[in-house]
C-alpha positions as CSV (number, residue, x, y, z in Angstrom):
1,X,16.8,7.4,7.5
2,X,17.6,9.9,10.1
3,X,14.9,10.6,12.7
4,X,13.7,14.2,13.0
5,X,12.8,16.2,16.0
6,X,9.2,17.4,16.6
7,X,8.1,20.5,14.8
8,X,9.3,23.7,16.3
9,X,6.6,26.1,17.3
10,X,6.3,29.3,15.3
11,X,5.7,32.7,16.9
12,X,2.1,32.9,18.0
13,X,1.4,29.8,15.9
14,X,-0.8,28.2,18.5
15,X,-3.1,31.2,18.8
16,X,-3.3,31.6,15.0
17,X,-3.9,27.9,14.3
18,X,-6.4,27.5,17.1
19,X,-8.6,30.0,15.3
20,X,-8.4,27.8,12.2
21,X,-9.1,24.5,13.9
22,X,-12.6,23.2,13.8
23,X,-14.8,23.0,16.8
24,X,-17.2,20.7,14.9
25,X,-17.4,19.0,11.5
26,X,-19.6,21.7,10.0
27,X,-16.9,24.4,9.9
28,X,-15.5,25.0,6.4
29,X,-12.0,26.2,7.4
30,X,-9.3,24.3,9.2
31,X,-9.7,20.6,9.9
32,X,-12.8,18.5,9.1
33,X,-13.2,14.9,10.2
34,X,-15.7,12.6,8.4
35,X,-16.8,9.5,10.1
36,X,-19.0,8.1,7.3
37,X,-16.9,6.8,4.4
38,X,-19.3,7.8,1.6
39,X,-19.4,11.4,2.7
40,X,-15.7,11.8,1.7
41,X,-16.2,10.6,-1.9
42,X,-16.7,14.0,-3.6
43,X,-13.8,15.8,-2.0
44,X,-11.6,12.7,-2.3
45,X,-12.2,12.2,-6.0
46,X,-11.9,15.9,-6.7
47,X,-8.4,16.0,-5.0
48,X,-7.2,13.1,-7.2
49,X,-8.7,14.6,-10.4
50,X,-7.0,17.9,-9.7
51,X,-3.6,16.3,-9.6
52,X,-3.1,15.5,-5.9
53,X,-0.1,13.4,-5.0
54,X,-0.9,9.8,-3.8
55,X,-0.4,6.2,-4.8
56,X,-3.1,4.1,-6.4
57,X,-3.8,2.5,-3.1
58,X,-5.1,5.9,-1.9
59,X,-7.6,6.4,-4.7
60,X,-11.1,6.4,-3.4
61,X,-12.2,3.3,-5.3
62,X,-9.5,1.0,-3.8
63,X,-10.0,2.3,-0.3
64,X,-13.8,2.2,-0.5
65,X,-13.7,-1.4,-1.6
66,X,-11.3,-2.2,1.2
67,X,-13.6,-0.5,3.7
68,X,-16.8,-2.1,2.4
69,X,-15.4,-5.7,2.5
70,X,-12.7,-5.7,5.2
71,X,-12.6,-2.5,7.3
72,X,-16.3,-2.4,8.0
73,X,-16.1,-5.9,9.6
74,X,-13.3,-4.8,12.0
75,X,-13.7,-2.9,15.3
76,X,-12.7,0.4,13.7
77,X,-14.5,3.5,12.3
78,X,-13.5,5.9,9.5
79,X,-11.7,9.1,10.7
80,X,-11.1,10.7,7.3
81,X,-9.3,14.0,8.1
82,X,-9.3,16.9,5.7
83,X,-7.1,19.9,6.0
84,X,-8.3,23.1,4.3
85,X,-6.7,26.5,3.7
86,X,-8.2,29.8,4.7
87,X,-10.2,29.9,1.4
88,X,-11.8,26.6,2.4
89,X,-10.0,24.6,-0.3
90,X,-8.9,21.1,0.7
91,X,-5.2,20.8,0.6
92,X,-4.6,17.4,2.3
93,X,-6.7,14.4,3.1
94,X,-5.6,11.7,5.6
95,X,-7.4,8.4,5.0
96,X,-7.6,7.2,8.6
97,X,-9.3,4.6,10.7
98,X,-10.0,5.2,14.4
99,X,-9.3,2.3,16.6
100,X,-9.6,1.9,20.4
101,X,-6.5,0.7,22.2
102,X,-7.3,0.3,25.8
103,X,-8.1,3.8,27.1
104,X,-6.6,5.4,24.0
105,X,-8.0,6.1,20.5
106,X,-5.5,5.9,17.7
107,X,-5.6,6.8,14.0
108,X,-4.1,4.4,11.4
109,X,-4.0,4.5,7.7
110,X,-6.9,2.8,5.9
111,X,-5.8,-0.5,4.2
112,X,-3.8,-2.2,6.9
113,X,-1.4,-4.9,5.7
114,X,-3.0,-4.9,2.2
115,X,-1.4,-1.6,1.2
116,X,2.3,-1.5,0.2
117,X,2.4,2.3,0.4
118,X,0.6,4.6,2.8
119,X,0.3,8.3,1.9
120,X,-1.8,11.3,2.5
121,X,-3.6,12.7,-0.5
122,X,-2.3,16.3,-1.0
123,X,-2.1,19.1,-3.4
124,X,1.6,20.2,-3.6
125,X,0.5,23.4,-5.4
126,X,-1.6,24.4,-2.4
127,X,0.4,23.0,0.4
128,X,3.1,25.6,0.3
129,X,4.2,25.5,3.9
130,X,4.1,21.8,5.2
131,X,5.4,22.7,8.6
132,X,2.6,25.2,9.3
133,X,0.0,23.0,7.7
134,X,0.9,20.0,9.9
135,X,0.8,22.2,12.9
136,X,-2.7,23.2,11.9
137,X,-3.6,19.5,11.3
138,X,-2.5,18.5,14.9
139,X,-4.2,21.6,16.4
140,X,-7.4,20.9,14.5
141,X,-7.5,17.2,15.4
142,X,-7.1,18.2,19.1
143,X,-10.2,20.2,18.8
144,X,-12.4,17.8,16.8
145,X,-14.7,15.0,17.8
146,X,-14.5,12.0,18.0
147,X,-11.2,12.2,19.7
148,X,-7.9,10.6,18.5
149,X,-5.0,10.6,21.0
150,X,-2.2,9.7,18.5
151,X,-1.6,8.9,14.9
152,X,0.4,5.8,14.0
153,X,1.4,6.3,10.4
154,X,3.4,3.4,9.0
155,X,5.1,2.4,5.7
156,X,5.1,5.9,4.1
157,X,7.3,6.6,1.1
158,X,9.7,9.6,1.7
159,X,8.8,10.9,-1.7
160,X,6.1,10.3,-4.3
161,X,6.1,11.4,-7.9
162,X,9.3,13.4,-7.2
163,X,7.7,15.4,-4.4
164,X,8.7,15.1,-0.7
165,X,6.0,13.5,1.5
166,X,4.7,16.4,3.7
167,X,4.4,14.0,6.7
168,X,8.2,13.8,6.8
169,X,7.9,17.0,8.9
170,X,6.7,14.8,11.8
171,X,9.2,13.0,14.0
172,X,9.9,9.7,12.2
173,X,12.1,6.7,11.9
174,X,12.8,4.2,9.1
175,X,10.1,1.5,8.7
176,X,11.0,-2.1,9.5
177,X,10.6,-3.1,5.9
178,X,11.7,-1.5,2.6
179,X,10.0,-1.3,-0.8
180,X,11.4,-2.1,-4.2
181,X,10.8,-0.4,-7.5
182,X,12.4,0.5,-10.8
183,X,12.0,2.7,-13.8
184,X,10.7,1.5,-17.2
185,X,11.4,2.4,-20.8
186,X,9.6,2.0,-24.1
187,X,12.1,-0.5,-25.4
188,X,11.5,-3.6,-23.3
189,X,14.4,-5.6,-24.9
190,X,16.8,-2.8,-24.1
191,X,15.5,-2.7,-20.5
192,X,15.8,-6.5,-20.3
193,X,19.5,-6.3,-21.4
194,X,20.1,-3.5,-18.9
195,X,18.6,-5.3,-15.9
196,X,19.6,-9.0,-16.7
197,X,23.0,-10.5,-17.6
198,X,23.3,-12.5,-20.8
199,X,23.5,-15.6,-18.6
200,X,20.3,-14.7,-16.8
201,X,18.5,-14.0,-20.1
202,X,19.6,-17.4,-21.4
203,X,18.4,-19.1,-18.3
204,X,15.0,-17.4,-18.6
205,X,14.7,-18.6,-22.2
206,X,15.5,-22.1,-21.1
207,X,12.8,-22.0,-18.5
208,X,10.3,-20.9,-21.1
209,X,11.3,-23.7,-23.4
210,X,10.9,-26.3,-20.6
211,X,7.4,-24.9,-19.9
212,X,6.6,-25.0,-23.6
213,X,7.5,-28.6,-23.7
214,X,4.6,-29.3,-21.4
215,X,2.1,-27.6,-23.8
216,X,1.5,-24.3,-25.6
217,X,2.3,-21.3,-23.4
218,X,0.2,-18.1,-23.4
219,X,0.2,-15.0,-21.2
220,X,-2.9,-12.8,-20.9
221,X,-4.6,-10.0,-19.0
222,X,-8.0,-11.1,-17.6
223,X,-10.6,-8.7,-18.9
224,X,-14.0,-10.6,-19.3
225,X,-16.0,-11.6,-16.2
226,X,-15.3,-15.2,-17.0
227,X,-11.5,-14.7,-17.3
228,X,-11.4,-12.6,-14.1
229,X,-13.3,-15.2,-12.1
230,X,-11.2,-18.0,-13.6
231,X,-7.9,-16.4,-12.7
232,X,-9.1,-15.5,-9.2
233,X,-10.3,-19.0,-8.5
234,X,-6.9,-20.4,-9.4
235,X,-5.1,-17.6,-7.5
236,X,-6.9,-18.3,-4.2
237,X,-6.3,-22.0,-4.6
238,X,-2.6,-21.7,-5.5
239,X,-1.9,-19.2,-2.7
240,X,-3.6,-21.4,-0.1
241,X,-1.6,-24.5,-1.2
242,X,1.7,-22.6,-1.2
243,X,1.1,-21.1,2.3
244,X,0.1,-24.4,3.7
245,X,3.2,-25.9,2.2
246,X,5.4,-23.3,3.8
247,X,3.5,-23.5,7.2
248,X,2.3,-19.9,7.0
249,X,-1.1,-18.5,7.4
250,X,-2.9,-17.4,4.2
251,X,-3.7,-13.7,4.2
252,X,-6.3,-14.4,1.4
253,X,-8.1,-17.1,3.4
254,X,-10.6,-14.8,5.0
255,X,-13.9,-14.5,3.0
256,X,-13.9,-10.7,3.4
257,X,-10.4,-10.4,1.8
258,X,-11.5,-12.6,-1.1
259,X,-14.6,-10.5,-1.6
260,X,-12.4,-7.3,-1.6
261,X,-10.1,-8.7,-4.3
262,X,-13.0,-10.0,-6.4
263,X,-15.0,-6.8,-6.2
264,X,-11.9,-4.7,-7.0
265,X,-11.0,-6.9,-10.0
266,X,-14.5,-6.5,-11.5
267,X,-15.0,-2.8,-10.8
268,X,-14.1,-0.1,-13.3
269,X,-12.8,3.0,-11.5
270,X,-14.3,6.2,-12.8
271,X,-11.1,8.1,-12.1
272,X,-8.8,5.9,-14.2
273,X,-11.1,4.2,-16.6
274,X,-9.5,0.8,-15.7
275,X,-10.2,-1.9,-13.1
276,X,-9.3,-1.2,-9.5
277,X,-7.1,-4.3,-9.6
278,X,-5.7,-5.8,-12.9
279,X,-5.2,-9.5,-13.2
280,X,-2.7,-11.5,-15.4
281,X,-2.1,-15.2,-15.9
282,X,0.2,-17.7,-17.6
283,X,-1.3,-20.8,-19.1
284,X,0.1,-24.1,-20.4
285,X,-2.6,-25.4,-22.6
286,X,-5.8,-24.8,-20.6
287,X,-4.1,-24.9,-17.2
288,X,-3.3,-21.6,-15.4
289,X,0.2,-22.1,-13.9
290,X,0.8,-18.6,-12.5
291,X,-1.3,-15.5,-11.7
292,X,-0.4,-11.9,-10.9
293,X,-2.4,-8.9,-9.6
294,X,-1.6,-5.2,-9.4
295,X,-2.8,-1.7,-9.6
296,X,-2.2,1.2,-12.0
297,X,-2.2,5.0,-11.8
298,X,0.0,7.8,-13.1
299,X,1.9,5.5,-15.4
300,X,3.0,3.3,-12.5
301,X,2.2,-0.3,-12.0
302,X,2.3,-1.6,-8.4
303,X,2.3,-5.4,-7.9
304,X,0.0,-6.7,-5.2
305,X,0.1,-10.5,-5.3
306,X,1.5,-13.5,-7.2
307,X,0.9,-17.2,-7.2
308,X,2.3,-20.3,-9.0
309,X,1.2,-23.9,-9.6
310,X,2.7,-26.8,-7.7
311,X,5.9,-28.8,-8.0
312,X,5.1,-30.2,-11.4
313,X,5.7,-26.7,-12.9
314,X,8.0,-25.1,-10.4
315,X,11.2,-26.0,-12.2
316,X,10.0,-23.8,-15.0
317,X,9.5,-20.7,-12.8
318,X,6.1,-19.8,-14.3
319,X,5.8,-16.9,-11.9
320,X,9.1,-15.4,-13.1
321,X,8.0,-15.8,-16.7
322,X,4.7,-14.1,-16.1
323,X,6.3,-11.2,-14.2
324,X,8.6,-10.8,-17.3
325,X,5.5,-10.6,-19.5
326,X,3.7,-8.0,-17.2
327,X,6.8,-5.8,-17.3
328,X,7.0,-6.0,-21.1
329,X,3.3,-5.1,-21.3
330,X,3.8,-2.1,-19.0
331,X,6.6,-0.9,-21.2
332,X,4.3,-1.2,-24.3
333,X,1.7,0.9,-22.4
334,X,4.1,3.7,-21.9
335,X,4.5,3.3,-18.1
336,X,7.5,4.8,-16.5
337,X,7.6,3.0,-13.1
338,X,7.1,-0.5,-11.8
339,X,7.2,-1.7,-8.2
340,X,6.7,-5.0,-6.3
341,X,6.0,-3.4,-2.9
342,X,7.2,-4.2,0.6
343,X,9.3,-7.3,1.5
344,X,12.4,-9.1,0.4
345,X,12.6,-11.5,-2.6
346,X,15.4,-12.2,-5.1
347,X,12.9,-12.1,-8.0
348,X,12.2,-8.4,-7.1
349,X,15.7,-7.3,-7.8
350,X,15.6,-7.8,-11.6
351,X,13.2,-5.1,-12.5
352,X,12.9,-3.4,-9.1
353,X,16.5,-2.9,-8.0
354,X,15.9,0.5,-6.4
355,X,15.2,0.6,-2.7
356,X,12.3,3.1,-1.9
357,X,12.8,4.4,1.6
358,X,9.8,4.1,3.9
359,X,9.3,5.7,7.3
360,X,7.0,5.5,10.3
361,X,5.7,8.5,12.3
362,X,4.0,8.3,15.7
363,X,2.2,11.7,16.2
364,X,0.8,12.5,19.6
365,X,-2.4,14.6,19.6
366,X,-3.5,14.7,23.2
367,X,-1.7,14.5,26.6
368,X,-2.5,10.8,26.7
369,X,-1.1,10.5,23.2
370,X,2.2,12.2,24.4
371,X,2.4,9.6,27.1
372,X,1.8,6.6,24.8
373,X,3.9,7.7,21.8
374,X,7.3,6.7,23.2
375,X,6.1,3.2,23.8
376,X,4.8,2.8,20.3
377,X,8.1,4.2,18.9
378,X,10.0,1.6,21.0
379,X,7.7,-1.2,19.7
380,X,8.3,-0.1,16.1
381,X,12.0,0.1,16.6
382,X,12.0,-3.5,18.1
383,X,10.0,-4.7,15.1
384,X,12.6,-3.1,12.8
385,X,15.4,-4.8,14.7
386,X,13.7,-8.2,14.4
387,X,13.1,-7.9,10.7
388,X,16.7,-6.9,10.1
389,X,18.1,-9.9,11.9
390,X,17.7,-13.2,10.1
391,X,18.0,-15.2,13.3
392,X,15.5,-13.1,15.2
393,X,13.1,-13.2,12.2
394,X,13.3,-17.0,11.9
395,X,12.6,-17.3,15.7
396,X,9.6,-14.9,15.4
397,X,8.1,-16.8,12.5
398,X,8.6,-20.1,14.3
399,X,6.8,-18.9,17.4
400,X,4.0,-17.4,15.3
401,X,3.5,-20.8,13.6
402,X,3.7,-22.7,16.9
403,X,1.1,-20.4,18.5
404,X,-1.1,-20.7,15.4
405,X,-1.0,-24.5,15.4
406,X,-1.2,-25.2,19.1
407,X,-2.7,-22.3,21.0
408,X,-5.0,-20.3,18.8
409,X,-8.6,-21.5,18.4
């Protein structure tokens, strides 16, 4: 992805936009910053219900659960930024956290490493001039309190639902990692033949027969409280065992992360009528041998996590078989898109063969932010270089494991 230059100033734009920018959070035109999460609920949900573009990760329920269980325990504060037009209608919402970095204060997307896509929530029908709107956003942030010196906006899709991400107007560069997705169709068998060779389909059938030889195989979506708790219990255990086996840290080991996933799996979202996180499992007899979790909105399923049983089942690839079932179920539900998020993996390429471009934008707001921004851009470029080099990535992972084992408390 090509980097873009900073926005070009429009004639008298600064003077015009300064009149729109808020001086305090009580103004109804320009930019409003909310520092209490719950106060954003009404406008946030209204934007989504009115057809705003965003991924399921940016729905209020997902982000509120993340904040309640994870974000609120961190050294950060909400900095939910709302851009309004001259009529006072919200046109764009940036779900941000404010974090202190030395002498600076930076804005990051809510969700951290737990989101695969970061996006604003915006109304394409109202955001007719993104360049002018983003100029207003920066000018407004410069005038509001509490202060942010720069925005560090990572892992953003270039387009969503066929519409260009308005934040592409900021100077940006390709993200270190890519995301993978693919289109679906109503006829799953036709999709399977299209995406898998006859040899691959035969091999998958052989794996299912091997698994069936160990006991009756069933695939299911967890819907009752007992089913949800049972699948989660197995998922956390399987994930911990696998990460220990690989020598990596387990992202789900923290109690707050487990609480977030558990609460999201049980909560029914009033905007979609479904659970915030859906859970699936494969069983051999009474034993759960694989689990899968994901989120749904706008006829799109986004996979969040997967786990598999130990070596006694691994030759049957239960995770791959479960993934196949989930894709089939999504086709039957009439979904038109399926993704498995950020990161490499050969299993992703079967149904998610399309690379979805992601970009990072570092946006200075104050003078201090202008000084710091080039250093952040260099750091992100170095991260991208490491991830794109197998040798450098292996070295980085080794050092991370070494420090985790011998130097960290």
